[in-house]
MDAnalysis code that builds the backbone (N, CA, C; Angstrom):
import MDAnalysis as mda
import numpy as np

u = mda.Universe.empty(564, n_residues=188, atom_resindex=np.repeat(np.arange(188), 3), trajectory=True)
u.add_TopologyAttr("name", ["N", "CA", "C"] * 188)
u.add_TopologyAttr("resid", np.arange(1, 189))
u.add_TopologyAttr("resname", ["MET", "ARG", "ARG", "LEU", "VAL", "LEU", "LEU", "VAL", "VAL", "LEU", "PRO", "THR", "ILE", "GLY", "MET", "THR", "SER", "VAL", "ALA", "GLN", "ASN", "PRO", "ASP", "VAL", "ALA", "LYS", "PRO", "PRO", "PRO", "ILE", "LEU", "ASN", "SER", "ALA", "GLY", "GLN", "PHE", "ARG", "ALA", "ARG", "ARG", "LEU", "SER", "GLN", "PRO", "PRO", "THR", "ILE", "ASP", "GLY", "ARG", "ALA", "TRP", "ILE", "ALA", "THR", "GLU", "VAL", "GLU", "THR", "THR", "SER", "ASP", "PRO", "GLY", "PRO", "VAL", "PRO", "VAL", "PRO", "THR", "HIS", "ALA", "PHE", "SER", "LEU", "SER", "LEU", "THR", "ASP", "CYS", "GLY", "ASP", "HIS", "ARG", "GLY", "ASP", "PHE", "GLU", "ARG", "CYS", "GLN", "LEU", "LEU", "PHE", "ARG", "ARG", "ARG", "LYS", "SER", "ALA", "PRO", "ILE", "PRO", "ILE", "SER", "ASP", "GLY", "TYR", "THR", "GLY", "TRP", "VAL", "PHE", "VAL", "THR", "PRO", "ASP", "ALA", "ARG", "TYR", "VAL", "ILE", "THR", "GLU", "PRO", "LEU", "TYR", "VAL", "LEU", "ASP", "VAL", "PRO", "GLU", "TRP", "LYS", "GLN", "TYR", "ALA", "LEU", "PHE", "GLU", "VAL", "MET", "GLN", "ILE", "PRO", "ASN", "TYR", "THR", "ASN", "ILE", "ALA", "ALA", "ILE", "SER", "ARG", "ASP", "GLY", "ARG", "ARG", "LEU", "ILE", "ILE", "SER", "ARG", "ARG", "ASP", "CYS", "ALA", "MET", "ASP", "CYS", "ARG", "GLY", "ILE", "GLY", "VAL", "ASP", "VAL", "GLU", "TYR", "PHE", "GLU", "LEU", "THR", "LEU", "PRO"])
u.atoms.positions = np.array([
    [123.099, 56.723, 102.792],
    [121.422, 56.296, 102.952],
    [121.509, 57.303, 104.111],
    [122.344, 57.918, 105.036],
    [121.897, 58.735, 105.968],
    [121.598, 60.243, 105.546],
    [122.536, 60.573, 104.550],
    [121.948, 61.590, 103.599],
    [120.479, 61.794, 103.127],
    [120.006, 60.992, 102.675],
    [118.872, 60.454, 101.920],
    [117.760, 60.886, 103.114],
    [118.047, 60.070, 104.148],
    [116.974, 60.170, 105.177],
    [116.759, 61.722, 105.771],
    [117.831, 62.629, 105.700],
    [118.290, 64.058, 106.397],
    [117.342, 64.666, 105.675],
    [117.502, 64.870, 104.319],
    [116.907, 65.429, 103.123],
    [115.336, 65.062, 103.094],
    [115.041, 63.925, 103.286],
    [113.612, 63.982, 103.497],
    [112.823, 64.232, 105.093],
    [113.439, 64.377, 106.165],
    [113.123, 64.967, 107.140],
    [113.487, 66.452, 106.787],
    [113.998, 66.941, 106.405],
    [114.072, 68.495, 106.901],
    [113.076, 69.633, 106.017],
    [112.397, 68.686, 105.231],
    [111.455, 69.640, 104.683],
    [110.217, 69.790, 105.819],
    [110.350, 68.221, 105.948],
    [108.973, 67.965, 107.228],
    [109.296, 68.699, 108.222],
    [110.447, 69.421, 108.583],
    [110.454, 70.366, 110.138],
    [110.019, 71.819, 109.423],
    [110.602, 71.797, 108.474],
    [110.306, 73.342, 107.861],
    [109.192, 73.551, 107.695],
    [107.795, 72.649, 107.601],
    [106.844, 72.749, 107.250],
    [106.055, 73.294, 108.566],
    [106.410, 72.831, 109.372],
    [105.889, 73.525, 111.151],
    [105.368, 74.894, 111.075],
    [104.147, 75.116, 111.339],
    [103.784, 76.602, 111.204],
    [104.324, 77.447, 111.962],
    [105.034, 78.699, 111.814],
    [105.463, 79.621, 112.306],
    [104.427, 79.971, 113.768],
    [103.230, 80.052, 113.778],
    [102.959, 80.033, 114.987],
    [103.501, 79.096, 116.565],
    [103.717, 77.989, 115.632],
    [103.747, 76.634, 116.665],
    [105.397, 76.994, 117.051],
    [105.900, 77.460, 116.680],
    [107.592, 78.356, 117.149],
    [107.366, 79.212, 118.102],
    [107.855, 78.690, 119.860],
    [107.833, 79.237, 120.772],
    [108.665, 80.445, 120.626],
    [109.463, 80.771, 119.497],
    [110.170, 82.127, 119.114],
    [110.013, 82.792, 117.977],
    [108.610, 83.097, 117.768],
    [108.054, 83.669, 117.020],
    [108.428, 85.292, 117.440],
    [108.789, 86.237, 116.581],
    [109.112, 87.281, 117.347],
    [108.958, 88.506, 116.617],
    [108.090, 88.034, 115.134],
    [107.362, 89.535, 114.715],
    [105.513, 89.327, 114.542],
    [105.346, 90.496, 114.375],
    [104.108, 90.136, 114.077],
    [103.598, 89.854, 112.895],
    [102.219, 89.028, 113.072],
    [102.168, 88.233, 111.529],
    [101.614, 89.197, 110.612],
    [102.145, 88.623, 109.305],
    [101.352, 89.634, 108.392],
    [99.934, 89.725, 108.195],
    [100.145, 90.966, 107.847],
    [98.598, 91.604, 107.409],
    [98.326, 91.516, 105.959],
    [97.091, 90.291, 105.586],
    [97.027, 90.007, 104.249],
    [95.962, 90.829, 104.159],
    [95.747, 91.521, 102.537],
    [94.235, 92.000, 102.013],
    [93.958, 90.896, 101.104],
    [93.346, 90.300, 101.717],
    [92.740, 88.868, 100.840],
    [91.801, 88.374, 102.336],
    [90.448, 87.763, 101.789],
    [89.397, 86.987, 102.325],
    [90.090, 85.852, 102.582],
    [91.182, 84.999, 102.127],
    [91.105, 83.716, 102.120],
    [90.092, 82.685, 102.010],
    [89.687, 81.975, 103.167],
    [88.792, 81.067, 102.928],
    [87.255, 81.695, 103.640],
    [87.394, 82.917, 104.315],
    [86.503, 83.361, 104.990],
    [85.356, 83.795, 103.996],
    [84.153, 83.805, 104.125],
    [83.048, 84.059, 103.336],
    [82.060, 85.254, 104.618],
    [81.675, 85.821, 103.598],
    [80.618, 87.059, 104.579],
    [79.176, 87.338, 103.563],
    [78.308, 87.787, 104.446],
    [77.088, 87.607, 103.573],
    [76.383, 88.850, 104.321],
    [75.695, 89.754, 104.087],
    [74.570, 90.893, 104.471],
    [73.413, 90.042, 104.699],
    [72.989, 90.133, 106.062],
    [71.512, 89.462, 106.480],
    [70.725, 91.264, 106.210],
    [69.476, 90.125, 105.787],
    [68.380, 91.367, 105.539],
    [67.657, 91.490, 107.141],
    [67.714, 90.634, 107.430],
    [67.372, 91.132, 109.162],
    [67.465, 90.903, 110.318],
    [67.626, 91.139, 111.349],
    [68.516, 90.832, 112.687],
    [68.563, 89.348, 112.500],
    [69.573, 88.516, 113.122],
    [69.203, 86.981, 113.610],
    [68.617, 87.083, 115.227],
    [68.143, 85.798, 115.086],
    [67.436, 85.613, 116.576],
    [68.665, 84.361, 117.002],
    [69.187, 85.507, 118.271],
    [70.132, 84.832, 119.027],
    [69.131, 84.274, 120.133],
    [69.075, 82.737, 120.308],
    [68.051, 82.162, 120.962],
    [68.892, 81.139, 122.081],
    [70.538, 81.117, 121.841],
    [70.684, 80.061, 122.730],
    [71.133, 78.647, 121.889],
    [70.455, 78.686, 121.230],
    [70.324, 76.773, 120.370],
    [71.201, 77.113, 119.396],
    [70.840, 77.877, 118.428],
    [71.375, 77.816, 116.482],
    [72.025, 78.998, 117.343],
    [72.201, 79.571, 117.672],
    [72.867, 80.865, 117.788],
    [73.078, 81.247, 119.252],
    [74.282, 81.775, 119.535],
    [75.046, 81.813, 120.867],
    [75.595, 83.280, 121.040],
    [74.863, 84.011, 122.139],
    [75.665, 85.506, 122.081],
    [77.021, 85.386, 122.637],
    [77.553, 86.001, 122.070],
    [79.029, 86.032, 122.809],
    [79.975, 87.087, 123.448],
    [80.418, 86.853, 124.160],
    [81.232, 87.970, 125.158],
    [82.531, 88.229, 124.790],
    [82.541, 89.293, 124.196],
    [83.204, 90.035, 123.523],
    [84.084, 91.138, 124.392],
    [85.632, 91.037, 124.609],
    [86.001, 91.413, 125.806],
    [86.207, 93.293, 125.134],
    [85.978, 93.921, 125.814],
    [85.993, 95.241, 125.243],
    [87.621, 95.910, 125.604],
    [88.321, 96.746, 125.320],
    [89.732, 96.913, 125.450],
    [89.425, 98.489, 125.991],
    [89.538, 99.012, 127.282],
    [89.610, 100.089, 127.608],
    [90.717, 100.181, 128.890],
    [91.231, 98.920, 129.369],
    [91.959, 98.560, 130.995],
    [93.266, 98.126, 130.183],
    [94.396, 97.898, 130.711],
    [95.007, 97.339, 130.058],
    [95.310, 95.696, 131.330],
    [95.673, 94.942, 130.384],
    [96.141, 93.713, 131.473],
    [95.476, 92.426, 130.716],
    [95.583, 91.022, 131.380],
    [94.845, 90.074, 130.166],
    [94.167, 89.934, 129.937],
    [93.768, 89.391, 128.819],
    [92.304, 88.553, 127.874],
    [92.078, 87.247, 128.244],
    [91.033, 87.195, 128.476],
    [90.604, 85.644, 128.782],
    [90.840, 84.658, 127.236],
    [90.996, 83.837, 127.341],
    [91.627, 82.784, 126.142],
    [91.323, 81.485, 126.482],
    [90.664, 80.596, 125.755],
    [90.244, 79.349, 126.358],
    [91.358, 78.255, 125.848],
    [92.675, 78.483, 126.196],
    [93.601, 78.016, 125.994],
    [95.028, 77.857, 126.626],
    [96.173, 77.151, 126.925],
    [96.738, 77.807, 127.617],
    [98.067, 77.855, 126.715],
    [98.092, 77.352, 125.333],
    [98.616, 76.919, 124.216],
    [99.300, 79.064, 124.402],
    [98.451, 80.234, 124.631],
    [98.826, 81.203, 124.169],
    [98.189, 82.364, 125.273],
    [99.022, 83.454, 125.262],
    [97.996, 84.463, 125.941],
    [98.428, 85.841, 125.262],
    [96.735, 86.755, 125.787],
    [97.000, 87.633, 125.144],
    [96.525, 89.030, 126.432],
    [97.136, 90.003, 125.854],
    [97.192, 91.049, 126.849],
    [96.716, 92.337, 126.208],
    [96.639, 93.290, 126.975],
    [96.284, 94.425, 126.525],
    [97.132, 95.671, 127.140],
    [97.575, 96.659, 126.363],
    [98.627, 97.536, 126.876],
    [98.599, 99.071, 126.003],
    [98.581, 100.242, 126.685],
    [99.149, 101.389, 125.760],
    [97.612, 101.853, 125.475],
    [96.565, 101.843, 126.357],
    [95.511, 101.884, 126.294],
    [95.035, 103.319, 126.467],
    [94.206, 103.803, 125.815],
    [93.765, 105.285, 125.455],
    [92.768, 105.576, 124.432],
    [92.907, 107.218, 124.561],
    [91.750, 107.644, 123.249],
    [92.786, 107.633, 122.084],
    [93.244, 107.001, 121.169],
    [94.106, 107.107, 120.358],
    [93.446, 107.450, 119.038],
    [91.886, 107.238, 118.622],
    [91.657, 107.647, 117.401],
    [90.765, 108.225, 117.467],
    [90.286, 109.473, 119.238],
    [89.324, 109.968, 119.002],
    [87.723, 110.010, 119.676],
    [87.493, 108.368, 119.660],
    [85.839, 108.047, 119.332],
    [85.678, 107.360, 120.852],
    [86.735, 106.423, 120.991],
    [86.615, 105.861, 122.652],
    [88.084, 105.107, 122.580],
    [87.832, 104.194, 123.753],
    [89.288, 104.164, 124.354],
    [89.589, 102.687, 123.544],
    [90.900, 102.789, 123.071],
    [91.489, 101.570, 122.589],
    [93.153, 101.154, 122.968],
    [93.350, 99.987, 123.042],
    [94.437, 99.221, 123.268],
    [95.008, 98.344, 122.339],
    [96.114, 98.477, 122.461],
    [97.387, 97.601, 121.702],
    [97.346, 96.449, 122.021],
    [97.402, 95.316, 121.221],
    [96.977, 93.936, 121.578],
    [98.112, 93.231, 121.772],
    [98.815, 92.615, 122.555],
    [100.083, 91.899, 122.565],
    [99.681, 90.317, 122.716],
    [100.385, 89.557, 121.859],
    [100.366, 88.166, 121.876],
    [101.597, 87.105, 122.260],
    [101.384, 86.142, 122.938],
    [102.344, 85.462, 124.040],
    [102.093, 83.795, 123.568],
    [103.194, 83.484, 123.346],
    [102.976, 81.921, 123.168],
    [104.194, 81.661, 124.468],
    [103.609, 80.399, 125.160],
    [104.491, 80.042, 126.472],
    [105.808, 81.092, 126.884],
    [106.872, 81.222, 126.734],
    [108.028, 81.681, 127.565],
    [108.610, 82.872, 126.492],
    [107.421, 82.992, 125.031],
    [108.438, 83.830, 124.584],
    [108.050, 85.597, 125.089],
    [108.895, 86.323, 124.134],
    [107.960, 87.865, 124.655],
    [107.508, 88.224, 123.913],
    [106.434, 89.077, 124.660],
    [104.911, 89.598, 124.205],
    [104.951, 90.321, 122.673],
    [104.444, 90.007, 121.703],
    [104.275, 90.582, 120.393],
    [103.224, 91.655, 120.350],
    [103.173, 92.170, 119.120],
    [102.118, 92.743, 118.947],
    [101.238, 92.216, 117.846],
    [100.002, 92.481, 117.923],
    [99.978, 91.609, 116.745],
    [99.048, 92.368, 115.381],
    [99.383, 93.491, 115.961],
    [99.598, 94.772, 114.747],
    [99.865, 96.222, 114.958],
    [100.244, 96.887, 114.157],
    [100.953, 98.040, 114.562],
    [99.581, 99.083, 115.372],
    [98.498, 98.621, 114.749],
    [97.122, 99.362, 115.656],
    [96.927, 99.348, 116.823],
    [95.639, 99.823, 117.110],
    [94.969, 99.557, 118.414],
    [93.528, 99.286, 118.453],
    [93.012, 98.282, 118.895],
    [92.018, 97.625, 119.044],
    [90.749, 97.986, 120.172],
    [89.624, 98.335, 119.812],
    [88.399, 98.411, 120.903],
    [87.683, 97.141, 121.627],
    [87.928, 95.984, 121.048],
    [87.453, 94.573, 121.173],
    [88.062, 93.821, 120.544],
    [88.274, 92.602, 121.877],
    [88.601, 91.124, 121.061],
    [88.044, 89.981, 121.450],
    [87.921, 88.966, 120.443],
    [87.378, 87.802, 120.664],
    [88.323, 86.715, 119.826],
    [87.805, 85.575, 120.742],
    [88.867, 84.490, 120.750],
    [87.830, 83.366, 120.284],
    [87.692, 83.131, 119.228],
    [86.746, 81.645, 119.137],
    [87.000, 80.602, 119.884],
    [86.241, 79.979, 120.307],
    [86.063, 78.755, 121.355],
    [87.255, 77.539, 121.248],
    [87.369, 77.086, 119.937],
    [88.721, 76.598, 119.986],
    [89.991, 77.198, 119.906],
    [89.887, 78.491, 119.896],
    [91.114, 79.518, 120.149],
    [91.740, 79.380, 118.753],
    [91.186, 79.135, 117.581],
    [91.899, 79.143, 116.177],
    [92.081, 80.498, 115.968],
    [91.028, 81.569, 116.017],
    [91.082, 82.976, 115.560],
    [91.155, 83.715, 116.724],
    [91.418, 84.903, 116.308],
    [91.199, 86.061, 117.287],
    [91.543, 86.988, 116.322],
    [90.155, 87.696, 116.949],
    [89.182, 88.357, 115.961],
    [89.360, 89.622, 116.926],
    [89.487, 90.913, 116.122],
    [89.379, 92.241, 116.661],
    [88.992, 93.354, 116.200],
    [88.823, 94.400, 116.446],
    [88.306, 95.764, 115.750],
    [89.444, 96.369, 114.914],
    [89.056, 96.909, 113.749],
    [87.575, 96.916, 113.096],
    [87.089, 95.611, 112.539],
    [87.839, 94.862, 112.075],
    [87.425, 93.352, 112.112],
    [88.711, 92.909, 111.221],
    [89.629, 92.483, 112.210],
    [90.771, 91.727, 111.486],
    [90.610, 90.584, 112.312],
    [90.953, 89.413, 111.378],
    [90.941, 87.961, 112.032],
    [92.410, 87.257, 111.735],
    [92.831, 87.511, 113.230],
    [94.404, 86.221, 113.238],
    [94.147, 84.687, 113.015],
    [94.604, 84.068, 112.202],
    [94.877, 82.759, 112.199],
    [95.855, 82.130, 113.129],
    [95.557, 81.515, 114.087],
    [97.043, 81.622, 115.602],
    [97.524, 80.467, 114.543],
    [97.058, 79.518, 114.047],
    [98.139, 78.298, 113.929],
    [98.905, 78.711, 112.307],
    [98.541, 79.718, 111.829],
    [99.337, 79.692, 110.176],
    [99.991, 81.239, 110.369],
    [99.303, 81.839, 111.329],
    [99.904, 83.379, 111.646],
    [100.369, 84.306, 110.562],
    [98.695, 84.471, 110.395],
    [98.641, 85.000, 109.320],
    [97.166, 85.930, 109.773],
    [97.177, 87.421, 109.133],
    [96.378, 88.075, 109.739],
    [95.704, 88.701, 108.462],
    [93.987, 88.606, 108.772],
    [93.296, 89.084, 107.454],
    [92.635, 90.474, 107.622],
    [92.347, 91.330, 106.892],
    [91.799, 92.582, 106.920],
    [90.790, 92.546, 106.307],
    [89.580, 91.754, 107.027],
    [88.626, 91.399, 106.385],
    [87.177, 92.454, 106.253],
    [87.854, 93.330, 107.182],
    [86.691, 94.968, 107.084],
    [87.100, 95.456, 105.883],
    [88.610, 95.443, 105.490],
    [88.656, 96.010, 104.052],
    [88.317, 95.063, 102.711],
    [88.618, 94.154, 102.872],
    [88.383, 93.072, 101.522],
    [86.654, 92.599, 101.846],
    [86.056, 92.704, 102.783],
    [84.904, 92.668, 102.477],
    [83.899, 93.500, 102.521],
    [84.439, 94.727, 102.366],
    [84.168, 95.906, 102.672],
    [82.735, 96.274, 103.569],
    [83.268, 95.683, 105.252],
    [82.350, 96.081, 106.111],
    [83.164, 96.908, 106.989],
    [82.799, 98.004, 106.786],
    [83.536, 99.531, 107.431],
    [83.042, 99.389, 109.215],
    [84.021, 100.042, 109.977],
    [84.027, 100.156, 111.578],
    [82.281, 100.840, 111.384],
    [82.058, 100.591, 112.583],
    [81.766, 100.081, 113.821],
    [81.399, 99.187, 114.222],
    [82.039, 97.790, 114.240],
    [81.500, 96.326, 114.290],
    [81.535, 95.551, 115.463],
    [81.003, 94.568, 115.831],
    [81.136, 94.162, 116.608],
    [80.866, 92.355, 116.643],
    [81.091, 91.263, 117.433],
    [80.574, 90.040, 116.919],
    [79.491, 90.009, 117.974],
    [78.299, 89.360, 117.297],
    [77.169, 89.670, 118.284],
    [76.649, 88.096, 118.814],
    [77.269, 87.403, 117.885],
    [76.771, 85.880, 117.733],
    [78.050, 84.733, 117.174],
    [77.529, 83.421, 117.918],
    [78.118, 82.269, 117.041],
    [77.552, 81.297, 117.388],
    [77.416, 80.299, 116.035],
    [76.921, 79.257, 115.921],
    [77.393, 78.212, 116.621],
    [76.502, 77.515, 117.026],
    [76.470, 76.057, 117.902],
    [77.740, 75.366, 117.409],
    [77.988, 75.129, 115.926],
    [78.808, 74.501, 115.734],
    [80.557, 75.111, 115.711],
    [80.172, 76.415, 116.034],
    [81.725, 77.432, 116.139],
    [82.161, 78.060, 114.732],
    [81.318, 77.822, 113.683],
    [82.190, 77.729, 112.218],
    [81.554, 79.018, 111.840],
    [80.579, 79.763, 112.167],
    [80.012, 81.012, 111.645],
    [79.736, 82.268, 113.196],
    [80.098, 83.181, 112.690],
    [79.710, 84.524, 113.380],
    [78.765, 85.461, 113.078],
    [78.187, 86.037, 113.837],
    [77.154, 87.146, 113.555],
    [78.241, 88.381, 113.423],
    [77.882, 89.606, 112.573],
    [78.834, 90.492, 113.059],
    [77.764, 91.832, 112.853],
    [77.749, 93.023, 113.908],
    [76.844, 93.769, 113.850],
    [77.845, 94.650, 113.651],
    [77.133, 95.744, 113.062],
    [77.870, 97.080, 112.474],
    [76.840, 98.045, 112.483],
    [77.537, 99.619, 112.787],
    [76.195, 100.910, 112.383],
    [78.052, 101.878, 112.479],
    [77.059, 103.110, 111.826],
    [77.816, 104.532, 111.621],
    [78.580, 104.941, 112.839],
    [78.390, 104.601, 114.296],
    [78.470, 105.685, 114.944],
    [79.014, 104.809, 116.096],
    [79.824, 104.953, 116.781],
    [80.964, 104.220, 118.020],
    [79.884, 103.472, 118.890],
    [79.368, 104.739, 119.939],
    [78.746, 104.191, 120.842],
    [77.569, 105.188, 121.104],
    [76.747, 105.136, 122.107],
    [75.286, 106.272, 122.680],
    [74.653, 106.050, 121.325],
    [74.401, 105.267, 120.460],
    [73.720, 105.162, 119.171],
    [72.071, 105.268, 119.070],
    [71.502, 104.889, 120.453],
    [70.261, 104.607, 120.844],
    [69.628, 105.992, 120.703],
    [68.361, 106.082, 119.842],
    [67.508, 107.179, 119.581],
    [68.274, 108.533, 118.974],
    [69.100, 107.828, 117.980],
    [69.417, 109.255, 116.861],
    [69.158, 108.443, 115.426],
    [68.951, 107.494, 115.490],
    [68.302, 107.030, 113.837],
    [69.575, 106.384, 113.283],
    [70.605, 105.480, 113.921],
    [71.872, 104.700, 113.502],
    [71.368, 103.685, 113.388],
    [71.096, 103.062, 112.196],
    [70.476, 101.381, 111.546],
    [71.692, 100.836, 111.830],
    [71.251, 99.391, 112.532],
    [72.325, 98.554, 112.684],
    [72.820, 97.404, 111.686],
    [73.641, 97.057, 110.398],
    [73.507, 96.097, 109.660],
    [74.107, 94.682, 110.402],
    [73.676, 93.201, 109.817],
    [74.153, 92.517, 110.164],
    [74.721, 91.275, 109.082],
    [76.201, 90.634, 109.380],
    [76.459, 90.016, 108.364],
    [76.867, 88.664, 109.447],
    [77.059, 87.676, 108.284],
    [77.537, 85.969, 108.679],
    [78.721, 86.121, 108.113],
    [79.533, 85.611, 109.038],
    [80.707, 85.716, 108.550],
    [80.922, 84.118, 108.698],
    [81.571, 83.695, 107.832],
    [81.788, 82.081, 108.118],
    [83.592, 81.534, 107.679],
    [83.751, 81.208, 108.803],
    [84.888, 80.575, 108.778],
    [85.327, 79.320, 108.286],
    [86.957, 79.300, 107.694],
    [87.235, 78.362, 106.845],
    [87.306, 76.842, 107.664],
])
C-alpha cells in the first residue's frame, strides 16, 4: 500500500515548474513558437490615456546593475554592457531565483527589459518573452514577424495586452521620415 502512495506522489512532485526550482542552472529554452500569444497590427497609434492603456516604464540597458522587478521571487541584473551589435549599448540579462547562481536568460544581449506587473513575463529586445513559471522563452519577433527596433509603449489596465511600437532605426529617428508601427500583443 505504501508503494502505491509513493507512485501517486512522485508524478505530482515531477510536475513542479522548472522555474520554481531554486536550483535551476540552465537558461530557458527558446521556442520558435507563438505559444498562446497573439499579435495584431494596429492601423493607427493607440491613445495612451492612463485609463484603458497605461504608459510603461521600460528599463533601458546601458549600464550594469540590478533591474527593478515587482516581486521578491527572483531578481534580474545587467552585465557585460557595451556596443555589441554596433547601433547602441546592449547588456546581457541575468536571472536569479533566491540564492541560486545568476544565469543568462539567453546567449544574446538586449537593449531593454520590461517585467509585467504580475512578474509572470520578462520581455526583452528585440521581442523575446520569458514565461517565468514555465521557464520557456518565446522568440515572438521571429514567429510574429515583428522586426527590431521594438519597444513596449503601454499595457492595458487588466495587464493582459501590450502595445508594441517598432521602427526601422535604433535611435534619433525623428525628422528623418521613419514611420512607427504599432502592434497589440495579447498575453496568454
